[in-house]
C-alpha positions in Angstrom: 14.2 -10.2 29.8 16.4 -9.2 32.8 17.4 -12.7 33.3 17.9 -13.9 29.7 18.8 -11.0 27.4 21.9 -8.9 27.3 22.1 -5.2 26.8 21.6 -4.2 23.1 21.2 -7.8 22.0 17.8 -7.4 20.3 17.2 -5.7 17.0 13.4 -5.9 16.8 10.8 -6.0 19.6 7.3 -6.7 18.2 4.6 -7.2 20.7 1.0 -6.5 21.8 0.8 -6.2 25.6 -2.5 -6.4 27.5 -4.6 -3.3 26.8 -6.1 -3.1 30.4 -9.6 -3.2 28.9 -10.9 -6.1 31.0 -10.1 -8.8 28.5 -10.4 -12.3 30.0 -6.8 -13.6 29.8 -5.6 -16.8 31.5 -3.2 -16.0 34.4 -3.4 -12.2 34.2 -5.7 -9.6 35.6 -6.6 -7.1 32.9 -8.5 -4.8 35.2 -5.7 -3.0 37.0 -6.2 0.7 37.8 -5.0 2.8 35.0 -2.2 4.2 37.2 -0.9 0.7 38.1 -1.2 -0.4 34.5 0.8 2.5 33.1 3.4 2.1 35.9 3.8 -1.5 34.9 4.1 -0.5 31.2 6.8 2.0 32.2 8.7 -0.7 34.0 8.5 -2.9 30.9 9.6 0.0 28.6 12.8 0.5 30.6 13.7 -3.1 30.1 12.8 -3.1 26.4 15.1 -0.1 25.9 17.9 -1.9 27.7 17.8 -4.9 25.4 17.2 -3.0 22.2 20.2 -2.2 20.0 20.8 1.5 19.1 19.6 0.7 15.5 16.7 -1.4 16.7 12.9 -1.0 16.3 10.1 -1.6 18.7 6.7 -2.2 17.1 4.0 -1.8 19.7 0.5 -2.9 18.8 -2.2 -1.5 21.0 -5.9 -0.8 20.7 -8.7 0.8 22.7 -12.4 0.2 22.8 -15.2 2.5 22.0 -15.9 3.4 25.6 -12.2 3.7 26.5 -10.3 5.0 23.5 -7.5 6.7 25.5 -5.5 3.6 26.3 -3.3 3.7 23.1 -2.4 7.4 23.7 -1.8 7.1 27.4 0.5 4.1 26.8 2.3 6.0 24.0 2.9 8.8 26.4 4.6 6.4 28.7 6.7 4.8 25.9 7.9 8.2 24.6 9.5 8.8 27.9 12.0 6.2 26.8 11.8 6.1 23.0 11.2 8.3 20.0 8.0 7.8 18.0 9.3 7.3 14.5 6.2 6.0 12.7 2.5 5.5 13.4 0.9 2.6 11.5 -2.8 2.0 11.4 -3.8 -1.6 11.4 -7.1 -1.7 9.5 -9.0 -4.9 10.4 -12.1 -4.1 8.5 -13.0 -1.6 5.8 -15.9 -0.7 3.5 -15.4 0.9 0.1 -18.4 2.0 -1.8 -18.3 2.0 -5.6 -20.1 5.3 -5.7 -17.3 6.9 -3.6 -14.4 5.8 -5.9 -16.0 6.3 -9.3 -14.5 4.5 -12.3 -11.6 3.0 -10.4 -9.9 0.0 -11.9 -10.7 -3.3 -10.3 -13.6 -2.0 -8.1 -16.8 -2.9 -9.8 -19.1 -3.0 -6.8 -19.4 -2.1 -3.1 -16.7 -3.9 -1.1 -16.7 -4.7 2.7 -13.9 -6.9 3.9 -12.5 -7.9 7.2 -13.9 -8.7 10.7 -14.9 -6.4 13.5 -16.9 -6.8 16.7 -20.2 -4.9 16.2 -21.0 -2.2 18.8 -24.6 -2.0 19.9 -24.6 1.7 20.7 -26.0 5.0 19.6 -22.9 6.8 20.9 -20.0 4.9 19.5 -18.7 3.6 16.2 -17.7 0.0 15.4 -14.0 -0.3 16.2 -12.2 -1.4 13.0 -8.6 -0.6 13.6 -5.7 -0.6 16.0 -2.4 1.2 16.2 1.2 0.0 15.6 3.6 2.5 17.1 7.1 2.2 15.7 9.4 3.3 18.4 13.2 3.7 18.2 16.0 5.1 20.4 16.8 8.1 18.3 14.2 8.4 15.6 16.6 7.7 12.7 16.4 4.0 12.0 16.5 3.3 8.3 13.8 0.9 7.1 13.4 -1.5 4.2 10.2 0.2 3.0 9.8 -1.8 -0.2 10.1 -5.1 1.7 6.4 -4.5 2.5 5.7 -2.5 -0.6 2.8 -2.8 -3.1 2.6 -2.5 -6.9 1.8 0.8 -8.5 -1.9 1.1 -9.6 -0.8 3.5 -12.4 2.0 1.7 -14.2 3.0 4.9 -16.0 4.6 6.0 -12.7 7.3 3.3 -13.2 10.3 5.1 -14.7 8.5 8.4 -14.9 9.2 9.1 -11.2 12.9 9.2 -10.2 12.1 7.0 -7.2 10.0 4.5 -9.2 12.6 2.2 -10.8 10.4 -0.8 -10.3 6.8 -1.8 -9.9 6.8 -1.4 -6.2 6.1 1.5 -3.9 6.0 2.2 -0.2 2.8 0.8 1.3 2.4 3.7 3.6 1.1 3.7 7.2 -2.2 2.0 6.7 -2.0 -1.8 6.7 -5.1 -3.8 6.0 -4.6 -7.1 7.8 -7.9 -9.0 8.4 -8.3 -11.8 10.9 -8.8 -15.3 9.4 -12.4 -16.5 9.4 -12.9 -19.0 12.3 -15.5 -21.6 12.9 -14.9 -22.0 16.7 -13.3 -19.4 19.0 -12.2 -22.0 21.5 -10.6 -24.1 18.9 -9.3 -21.7 16.2 -8.6 -18.7 18.5 -7.8 -19.9 22.0 -6.3 -16.6 23.0 -8.8 -13.7 23.3 -6.5 -11.0 21.8 -3.9 -12.5 19.4 -2.8 -10.7 16.3 -2.5 -12.2 12.8 0.8 -13.7 11.8 1.0 -11.2 9.0 1.3 -8.3 11.4 4.7 -9.3 13.0 5.8 -10.5 9.6 5.5 -7.1 8.1 7.1 -5.4 11.1 10.2 -7.5 10.9 10.4 -7.1 7.1 10.0 -3.4 7.4 12.8 -3.1 9.9 14.9 -5.3 7.6 15.2 -9.1 7.8 19.0 -9.1 7.2 19.4 -6.6 10.1 17.3 -8.6 12.6 19.8 -10.7 14.5 17.2 -11.4 17.2 13.5 -10.6 17.5 11.7 -10.6 20.8 8.1 -10.7 21.9 7.8 -10.0 25.6 4.0 -10.9 25.5 4.1 -14.1 23.4 0.5 -15.2 23.7 0.0 -18.2 21.4 3.1 -17.5 19.3 2.1 -15.4 16.2 5.5 -13.6 16.4 7.4 -16.9 16.7 5.7 -18.3 13.7 6.4 -15.1 11.7 10.1 -15.3 12.5 10.2 -19.0 11.7 8.9 -18.2 8.2 11.4 -15.4 7.8 14.4 -17.5 9.1 15.1 -15.0 11.9 16.2 -16.0 15.5 13.4 -15.4 18.0 12.8 -15.3 21.8 9.4 -15.0 23.4 8.1 -14.8 27.0 4.7 -15.9 28.3 3.4 -16.3 31.9 0.3 -18.3 31.1 1.2 -22.0 30.8 -1.7 -22.9 28.5 -0.9 -20.1 26.1 2.8 -21.0 26.2 2.0 -24.7 25.4 -0.3 -23.6 22.6 2.4 -21.4 21.1 4.9 -24.4 21.2 2.4 -26.7 19.5 1.7 -24.1 16.8 5.4 -23.5 16.2 6.1 -27.2 16.1 3.4 -27.7 13.5 4.8 -24.7 11.5 8.3 -26.1 11.5 7.1 -29.5 10.5 5.3 -27.8 7.6 8.4 -25.9 6.6 10.4 -29.1 6.5 8.0 -30.5 4.0 8.5 -27.6 1.6 
């Protein structure tokens, strides 16, 4: 970023840095001491603030693990030394809804369990079914396009009855259910150990406002989910990746995506 991006030239940063939980990345040691990890994150945060415009948004996806749930909060503490925490979004990867708990709710006719999670074999910890998306800004006053990621009203009588309900669309809120795609082979279908679904950066950019996103940056590109999201939205994008195989995979995925878009 120091070498390639000018001050204030970026409107959206959307990224998921290493969580320092011992994940087996290529080309990066994810087992730093917590002190060294947070110091590195602080260095990255300074640079992210420099390139971000005054009206920009930084969407930081981070998770923990059952035996080490503090990472998101410790990292957030570092980030708020440079930014204001404007929103906390909960990325729900798996959820179970029991018919008995919702009663006579329209559309729910039986127990529902959807999404994917890594089962935890423990008598102490719960299965980890969600991560955080911290929405950070410079001043805490960035206006958002909330309805760009809105959902229809369940009760249609709200439309017109509420002053703010002029159409069949409401704010989704701060819980986003985004499941991983079902895969047949981890090596083939998910060559990166901790990538996020394309829908996640898509929603982040849309929430900030596509028309106000002159440039989107992902400092931890991985295999290019953010790049693909921006290609679909027609938004300029820059990504950085130190692992050559992840970088090559991201280029291949993006090339295939652009070829597909040309056919539409």
